[in-house]
Legacy VTK file of the C-alpha trace (Angstrom):
# vtk DataFile Version 3.0
C-alpha trace
ASCII
DATASET POLYDATA
POINTS 428 float
-0.052 -0.081 0.087
1.457 3.664 -0.933
2.231 6.202 1.658
1.925 9.878 1.159
3.320 12.411 3.675
1.683 15.515 3.326
4.071 18.182 4.945
3.058 21.433 6.667
-0.487 21.601 5.840
-2.644 24.191 7.696
-5.438 21.417 8.606
-8.836 23.318 8.336
-6.779 26.382 8.113
-5.006 25.931 11.670
-1.424 25.641 12.659
0.828 23.547 10.084
0.728 20.113 10.464
2.048 16.822 8.572
-0.616 14.295 7.588
0.445 10.578 6.682
-1.777 8.780 4.470
-1.220 4.901 4.347
-3.310 3.217 1.721
-6.873 4.397 1.863
-6.668 5.979 5.271
-4.998 8.881 7.389
-2.403 7.135 9.425
-1.347 9.957 11.539
-1.404 13.770 11.936
1.107 15.646 13.844
4.059 17.651 13.719
7.595 16.199 12.407
5.986 13.218 10.853
8.325 10.896 8.696
7.717 7.745 6.910
10.425 5.499 5.089
9.340 5.304 1.338
6.511 7.937 1.527
5.786 10.146 -1.236
6.244 13.651 0.228
3.777 16.536 -0.848
5.279 19.963 0.385
2.109 21.653 1.339
3.967 24.874 2.292
1.169 26.263 4.279
-1.700 25.493 1.953
-4.897 24.538 3.471
-6.063 20.803 3.899
-9.616 20.109 3.745
-11.999 17.012 4.029
-12.789 16.157 0.372
-15.678 18.380 -0.756
-19.095 16.769 -1.407
-21.606 18.393 -3.830
-25.119 17.494 -3.033
-26.364 18.994 -6.614
-24.670 18.248 -9.858
-25.858 17.723 -13.218
-23.597 14.968 -14.954
-26.125 14.839 -17.985
-25.249 11.172 -18.655
-27.265 9.218 -20.147
-28.806 11.227 -22.969
-26.938 14.491 -22.987
-23.332 13.287 -23.215
-22.767 16.670 -25.630
-22.990 18.731 -22.572
-21.289 16.081 -19.911
-20.501 12.652 -19.045
-19.947 10.776 -15.768
-16.181 10.836 -16.715
-15.897 14.429 -17.751
-18.077 15.859 -14.713
-16.065 13.630 -12.286
-12.934 14.904 -13.482
-14.195 18.510 -13.310
-15.160 17.587 -9.593
-11.601 16.301 -8.757
-10.004 19.437 -10.300
-12.425 21.241 -7.805
-11.661 19.583 -4.898
-14.578 17.289 -4.683
-14.530 13.641 -3.751
-18.338 12.858 -4.098
-20.913 14.256 -6.169
-24.850 13.716 -6.220
-26.000 13.359 -9.931
-29.386 14.866 -10.536
-31.827 12.641 -11.883
-33.123 14.907 -15.189
-31.373 12.747 -17.713
-32.555 11.058 -20.863
-34.185 8.622 -19.765
-34.985 10.387 -16.447
-33.479 8.605 -13.331
-36.888 7.257 -12.272
-35.965 3.629 -11.964
-33.491 1.399 -10.345
-31.879 0.189 -13.617
-30.817 3.804 -14.609
-29.238 5.051 -10.922
-27.580 1.741 -11.071
-25.993 2.733 -14.457
-25.083 6.090 -13.321
-23.733 4.762 -10.005
-21.473 1.885 -12.096
-20.140 4.596 -14.147
-19.019 6.540 -11.391
-17.203 3.577 -10.001
-15.709 2.701 -13.199
-14.031 6.022 -13.983
-12.768 6.692 -10.344
-12.288 10.262 -10.177
-14.935 10.732 -7.284
-17.684 8.970 -5.893
-20.940 9.370 -7.787
-24.216 9.150 -5.741
-27.333 9.217 -8.285
-30.362 11.149 -7.060
-33.578 9.417 -7.936
-36.463 11.307 -9.375
-39.445 11.744 -7.253
-42.000 11.340 -10.112
-42.148 9.069 -13.204
-40.447 11.228 -16.124
-40.296 14.414 -13.536
-44.037 14.831 -14.837
-45.309 15.541 -11.328
-48.200 12.984 -11.670
-47.103 9.831 -10.088
-44.559 8.668 -7.675
-41.199 7.019 -9.398
-39.853 3.661 -7.915
-38.580 5.539 -4.676
-38.331 2.141 -2.857
-36.553 0.020 -5.735
-34.037 2.782 -6.324
-33.197 2.922 -2.426
-32.720 -0.916 -2.579
-30.908 -0.878 -5.462
-26.936 -1.123 -5.836
-26.961 2.653 -5.708
-28.641 2.971 -2.757
-30.644 6.093 -3.310
-31.413 8.371 -0.344
-32.029 11.641 -1.874
-34.910 12.367 -4.442
-35.599 15.374 -6.481
-37.167 16.476 -9.711
-34.678 19.239 -9.973
-35.248 21.233 -13.244
-38.970 20.898 -12.344
-41.053 21.485 -9.226
-43.165 19.077 -7.416
-45.814 21.504 -7.387
-48.637 19.045 -6.496
-49.038 19.250 -2.647
-50.685 15.396 -2.521
-47.657 14.153 -4.538
-45.072 15.879 -2.258
-46.854 14.686 0.703
-46.721 11.252 -0.567
-43.191 11.447 -1.358
-42.212 12.946 2.092
-44.251 9.953 3.691
-42.636 7.287 1.464
-39.034 8.185 2.078
-39.585 8.467 5.673
-39.825 4.929 6.041
-36.000 4.237 5.003
-34.625 7.969 6.337
-34.754 9.426 2.793
-34.893 13.165 1.902
-37.026 14.858 -0.872
-35.077 17.790 -2.326
-37.379 20.370 -3.668
-36.873 22.662 -6.787
-38.844 25.512 -5.456
-40.778 27.214 -8.256
-44.107 27.572 -8.406
-44.829 27.108 -12.405
-47.767 29.260 -12.893
-46.091 32.209 -11.234
-42.939 31.962 -13.530
-44.658 31.182 -17.075
-42.423 33.063 -19.478
-40.161 34.252 -16.846
-36.598 35.199 -17.877
-34.722 36.847 -15.115
-35.703 38.039 -11.638
-38.634 40.088 -11.299
-38.115 43.834 -10.390
-36.741 47.145 -11.360
-34.129 45.605 -13.721
-36.569 43.240 -15.357
-39.064 46.197 -16.175
-36.000 48.231 -17.404
-35.001 45.463 -19.869
-38.326 44.284 -20.959
-37.634 40.793 -19.707
-40.403 38.539 -18.223
-39.966 38.628 -14.322
-39.478 35.760 -12.042
-40.800 36.770 -8.541
-39.303 35.641 -5.435
-42.776 34.769 -4.284
-42.673 31.865 -6.675
-39.931 30.148 -4.744
-40.999 31.498 -1.329
-44.495 29.963 -1.166
-43.377 26.532 -2.210
-40.935 26.394 0.434
-43.659 27.681 2.987
-45.673 24.812 2.045
-43.275 22.213 2.074
-41.849 22.896 5.327
-45.342 22.631 6.823
-45.820 19.501 5.011
-42.660 18.031 6.175
-43.681 19.166 9.957
-47.053 17.291 9.282
-45.544 14.356 8.088
-42.388 14.311 10.144
-40.083 13.672 7.326
-37.177 15.461 5.885
-37.301 18.107 3.016
-34.183 19.717 1.662
-34.392 23.175 -0.408
-32.297 23.273 -3.672
-30.601 26.399 -4.517
-32.298 28.948 -2.188
-32.004 32.425 -3.770
-34.146 35.199 -1.688
-34.056 36.823 1.523
-37.458 35.717 2.112
-36.669 32.193 1.568
-34.205 32.428 4.237
-36.547 33.859 6.756
-38.978 30.905 5.975
-36.220 28.288 6.409
-34.894 30.218 9.688
-38.692 29.908 11.048
-38.969 26.338 10.024
-35.876 25.478 11.937
-37.171 27.611 15.040
-39.996 25.324 15.090
-37.930 21.987 14.958
-38.886 21.120 11.183
-36.479 18.938 9.581
-35.342 21.082 6.699
-32.182 21.685 5.263
-31.174 24.352 2.416
-28.507 24.942 0.152
-27.044 27.864 -1.889
-25.326 27.938 -4.953
-21.772 29.852 -5.408
-23.303 31.939 -8.051
-26.115 33.117 -5.976
-23.300 34.182 -3.302
-21.667 36.611 -5.624
-23.468 37.592 -8.689
-26.461 39.732 -8.998
-29.348 40.475 -11.540
-27.268 43.610 -12.494
-25.294 40.971 -14.906
-28.337 40.645 -16.792
-27.931 44.114 -18.418
-25.252 42.547 -20.592
-27.847 40.373 -22.252
-25.188 37.606 -22.052
-26.884 34.119 -21.693
-24.201 32.869 -19.501
-25.808 34.820 -16.875
-29.529 32.991 -17.390
-29.775 30.442 -14.621
-32.824 28.839 -12.814
-33.336 30.363 -10.222
-32.466 33.847 -11.649
-29.699 35.895 -10.340
-31.431 38.147 -7.582
-30.770 41.663 -5.898
-27.740 42.729 -3.963
-29.965 42.396 -0.908
-30.709 38.927 -1.519
-26.955 38.203 -1.888
-26.057 39.566 1.376
-28.877 37.896 2.919
-27.744 34.436 1.614
-24.080 35.081 2.667
-25.294 35.862 6.322
-27.663 32.900 6.326
-24.899 30.593 5.338
-22.733 31.995 7.954
-25.018 31.707 10.578
-26.103 28.107 9.682
-29.791 28.954 8.334
-28.505 27.794 4.958
-26.617 24.261 5.447
-24.504 23.922 2.695
-22.995 25.334 -0.538
-24.161 23.289 -3.692
-22.841 23.960 -7.319
-26.002 23.126 -9.249
-23.214 22.509 -11.766
-25.308 22.751 -15.212
-23.398 22.007 -18.158
-24.420 22.920 -21.701
-22.963 22.980 -25.018
-21.815 25.912 -26.949
-24.835 26.190 -29.258
-27.367 26.161 -26.209
-25.783 29.452 -24.868
-24.240 31.412 -27.778
-27.783 32.416 -28.931
-30.235 35.204 -27.964
-31.176 35.402 -24.543
-34.819 34.024 -24.441
-33.624 31.074 -26.470
-30.778 30.034 -24.189
-30.681 27.182 -21.556
-30.390 27.941 -18.045
-27.628 27.156 -15.944
-23.856 27.683 -15.137
-21.026 25.267 -14.688
-19.580 25.470 -11.239
-17.578 22.368 -9.912
-14.124 23.878 -10.882
-14.850 27.512 -9.270
-16.953 26.668 -6.367
-14.349 26.600 -3.793
-12.985 30.084 -5.199
-15.996 31.654 -4.998
-16.627 30.814 -1.634
-13.323 31.777 -0.418
-13.994 35.251 -2.254
-17.648 35.764 -0.680
-17.365 33.965 2.744
-13.682 33.693 3.763
-12.175 36.746 2.498
-15.039 38.899 3.855
-14.812 37.159 7.389
-17.768 35.474 7.358
-16.450 31.871 7.557
-13.140 30.481 8.320
-11.923 27.328 6.617
-13.352 25.214 9.251
-16.577 26.552 8.182
-16.101 25.970 4.739
-15.235 22.436 5.648
-18.825 22.244 7.235
-20.673 23.640 4.607
-18.834 22.057 1.708
-18.080 18.460 2.902
-19.507 17.576 6.455
-23.031 18.760 6.243
-23.836 17.702 2.364
-22.218 14.258 3.127
-24.438 14.168 6.259
-27.788 15.126 4.279
-26.871 12.765 1.636
-25.669 9.962 3.838
-22.374 9.734 1.861
-20.470 7.307 4.021
-16.739 7.817 4.323
-16.966 11.420 3.314
-17.031 14.779 5.033
-15.181 13.172 7.940
-12.508 14.732 10.352
-8.929 14.991 8.905
-7.657 12.726 11.683
-6.060 9.224 12.131
-8.153 6.182 11.159
-10.422 8.401 8.891
-10.650 7.562 5.169
-8.190 9.721 3.125
-10.826 11.910 0.954
-8.717 15.209 0.982
-8.144 18.343 -1.150
-5.237 20.651 -0.780
-5.826 24.295 -1.408
-3.076 26.959 -2.243
-5.407 29.927 -0.843
-2.763 32.533 -1.531
-3.225 32.223 -5.281
-4.917 34.554 -7.508
-5.773 34.041 -11.069
-8.018 34.636 -14.035
-10.692 31.946 -14.777
-10.187 30.496 -18.082
-12.725 28.004 -19.209
-10.507 26.540 -21.835
-8.455 24.832 -19.019
-11.614 23.064 -17.454
-11.964 19.380 -17.343
-15.848 19.763 -17.788
-17.016 19.121 -21.423
-18.802 22.522 -21.319
-17.649 26.074 -20.860
-20.652 27.903 -19.613
-18.833 29.875 -16.643
-20.081 33.261 -15.513
-16.554 33.793 -14.389
-14.763 33.886 -17.673
-11.788 36.289 -17.304
-12.717 37.125 -13.737
-10.058 36.982 -11.209
-10.937 34.803 -8.113
-8.963 33.541 -5.404
-7.526 30.190 -4.308
-6.613 26.965 -6.314
-7.008 23.153 -5.791
-3.639 21.823 -6.125
-4.357 18.164 -4.723
-7.366 15.894 -4.350
-7.217 12.268 -2.841
-9.917 9.869 -3.012
-9.217 7.170 -0.541
-5.636 7.640 -0.656
-5.353 7.767 -4.543
-4.498 10.985 -5.959
-6.908 12.131 -8.585
-5.337 15.688 -8.920
-1.595 16.535 -8.545
-0.029 19.942 -8.873
-3.362 21.157 -10.334
-3.097 18.293 -12.860
-5.526 15.524 -13.248
-3.870 12.108 -12.743
LINES 1 429
428 0 1 2 3 4 5 6 7 8 9 10 11 12 13 14 15 16 17 18 19 20 21 22 23 24 25 26 27 28 29 30 31 32 33 34 35 36 37 38 39 40 41 42 43 44 45 46 47 48 49 50 51 52 53 54 55 56 57 58 59 60 61 62 63 64 65 66 67 68 69 70 71 72 73 74 75 76 77 78 79 80 81 82 83 84 85 86 87 88 89 90 91 92 93 94 95 96 97 98 99 100 101 102 103 104 105 106 107 108 109 110 111 112 113 114 115 116 117 118 119 120 121 122 123 124 125 126 127 128 129 130 131 132 133 134 135 136 137 138 139 140 141 142 143 144 145 146 147 148 149 150 151 152 153 154 155 156 157 158 159 160 161 162 163 164 165 166 167 168 169 170 171 172 173 174 175 176 177 178 179 180 181 182 183 184 185 186 187 188 189 190 191 192 193 194 195 196 197 198 199 200 201 202 203 204 205 206 207 208 209 210 211 212 213 214 215 216 217 218 219 220 221 222 223 224 225 226 227 228 229 230 231 232 233 234 235 236 237 238 239 240 241 242 243 244 245 246 247 248 249 250 251 252 253 254 255 256 257 258 259 260 261 262 263 264 265 266 267 268 269 270 271 272 273 274 275 276 277 278 279 280 281 282 283 284 285 286 287 288 289 290 291 292 293 294 295 296 297 298 299 300 301 302 303 304 305 306 307 308 309 310 311 312 313 314 315 316 317 318 319 320 321 322 323 324 325 326 327 328 329 330 331 332 333 334 335 336 337 338 339 340 341 342 343 344 345 346 347 348 349 350 351 352 353 354 355 356 357 358 359 360 361 362 363 364 365 366 367 368 369 370 371 372 373 374 375 376 377 378 379 380 381 382 383 384 385 386 387 388 389 390 391 392 393 394 395 396 397 398 399 400 401 402 403 404 405 406 407 408 409 410 411 412 413 414 415 416 417 418 419 420 421 422 423 424 425 426 427
């Protein structure tokens, strides 16, 4: 079994320590460690974190391999410091049966850049009319525990209640894409002054907030767990905060782009800024940052949504919604949360590794950086600053809103159970 000695790493941003990996586990953490024959990685004060976990990734395979594949998506994940990702169900065919989720799970196992945990659809074909094979997907080799119709809202209250009741039996969670469809027909961006000035259809905050309010009440009634995908408004924050104060089993995520970008970017009419839910106001961005810092929002999830060039290089109204995010997520969180003093690196590890692993029940991930734990780790050069160049992305798609923007931090190494997937910024 190979040994790797990471020398002088700031574990969770603390004092420099040495970390010895022996095979698939962390053998020792301390000062002045040595190991005969070990490969030495000079960390030089870089920050060592547990491998990141993304609860919301679109890998597109099967069906849209022109956008992304499990291979390219997991390579992008490793480049961004991730050791596990949860793959959303809106593929072609939809991941609404045991067969499809097992296919995605096995593709992840074969490629080996990170663990892939499929998310199962809540309803057949994401059509919102009939529950999918929730139990069969849970009992399959993929062991699905998270279910979502992401991309579409489970807007029928009876279907949502039944889903919450069903997954409660095996400790699962329903992840809701909160968007009341009747309130967002023809919507192109956040509803407000800017949408009125640009003449674009508005997407009101209440379309998100009303669904969240309904679903936390349903979760309380059923006694089940609900997770809110890509929360984006200050009002949504207040509803989740209220629900948690009542002891309702609700968790919530925010994307990196909703922590940094605002609706003002849409003035460029550049479809790279078209996303679901839309970029919101400065007030919303500040509320999201504060909620992530105080724990109202539990985690950061990328909503990595790759699209081929032709789906974004077109007029705004015709463009697909979504942004890639796996390879820039940690940098955006550093800029918005760490460099602003809202979170320390231990807090980043909690929001981007520990809690997403716990919500999704990703065994072996989000664990402490200590002896005896699985060696799922990422090393970050936090002093680095550089311009984002999508030409160097591992993802098959390039639809990033950060092209040419300077961001801090760079992942230099990623280890999955002691095996290096990224070394000196290059995939192995």
